[in-house]
C-alpha positions, 0 to 999 in steps of 0.5 A: 479502422477499429472503433475505439474501446469504451473506458471500463469506468466513466468516472473514477473517484480517488479519495487520497491523491498522494503517491499511490492515489496520484499514481492510480489516477495517472495510470487510470487516465493513461490506460484509458480505463477511466473516462474521468478521474475526480480526486479528494484529499485533505490539505493541498494534495488535490489541488496539486494533483489537479495542477499536475494533470493527475486528476480532472477535477479536485473536489471539496468533499468525499460526497462530491468526489463519489457523486456519479462515480462507478468506481471509488478508490480509497488511497488515504492513510489507514486511520482516515478510512473509517471516516471516509467510508462513513462520509461516502456511503450515503452518496454512492451510486447504487452500482458503484464499486469500491476498492482501496490501497491500504497496507492492512486489510482486516481493519479496513474490511471491518470499517467498511462492513460497519459503514457501507451497509448494502454497498459492502458487497461491492467493496473489494479490498486491494493492496497494490505492492508498489511505492517509494520512499517519496510521497505526495502527488509530485512523486506519482507515476503513471507506470508505478504499477507496471509489472507490480503485484496487486493483492486483491482480498475478497471477503465473504460478502463479495460477488464474483462480478465485483471481484472480477471488475476490481481485478480487471481495473488493477490489471488495466493499470499494469499490475499482476493480480493475486488473491489472498484472504484479508487476515492472511494478507495481514500476516504475510505483510507483517513478515515481508513489509511491516516488520522490515520497515520497523527494523530498518527504522530501528537500524537507522535510529541506532546509527543516528544515536550511536557513537559516530553518526556523522562519520557513518554518513560520510563512510557508508557505501552502497550496502547500507544505502540499499539496506536502509532505503525504506528508512526514508519513508514517511514516519507517520504513515508507517507508525499508523500501519504498524499500530494497525497491524500490531498483532502480526507485526509483534509475531514477526518481531518475536521470531526475529528477536529469537533469530537475533539472540541466536546470532549474538550467542554464536558471536559470543561463543566464537562459533563460526560454523554456527554463524555460517549455518545460520547465514546459509539459511538466510542466503538461500531464502534471499537468492530464491527471492530473486 
């Protein structure tokens, strides 16, 4: 009989245990890559995560959570990260690895560089591309990262061993790891996530404030439901993400505005051929997406 494999991490500390942090905790326990998972969160999330069995202990402070941890995962909202880095830095184990789940990377790397001192070399930024319009510990799932992409964004201060260990952690949770430069990450995700969320919020708001919002609720079919699904996401979370990545998001918005103005001109001119040509470019790209 083969001996049981030792967990890769003795203690994983989760700072933030909502949908993403709670799912990281659940997946780390289910995969066997963590012997113990501790959680910290502002408010009631940590107590709820403990009651749900997502974590093994609910801590009262970042310092308590990271005590003795060999991996620290920050899964809190973007604006909370600088304070968390400062709070945990004096209490880290000398060899502890640190990663995160933030949707923006340039500001996260800058905050970590400022706060972590020598431990900055062991901070390997990451962004798991998984989620839901639901939020909070009750929405967490151990299988959330199965077959998802986890973007790992090494910076110049990282060593190969730290990058490999953090990549291995995300792989153990079921994700496929892709590496991307932090600045490039923010440009890409402005295009494929951040601006699309803003656009869907704007679409839903236009309908809600339009001439027939009640009839729209009654008559909308699957097409609008699919298109607008992410419009039910957390408004506060997405306001913070958009503001943090505003430069790249505004570049994406400008490109979209130019495309929209061209489409409106085609409509005003009754130019069917121009509309079809414009839609064919869009349709080909969407089919390639799968």
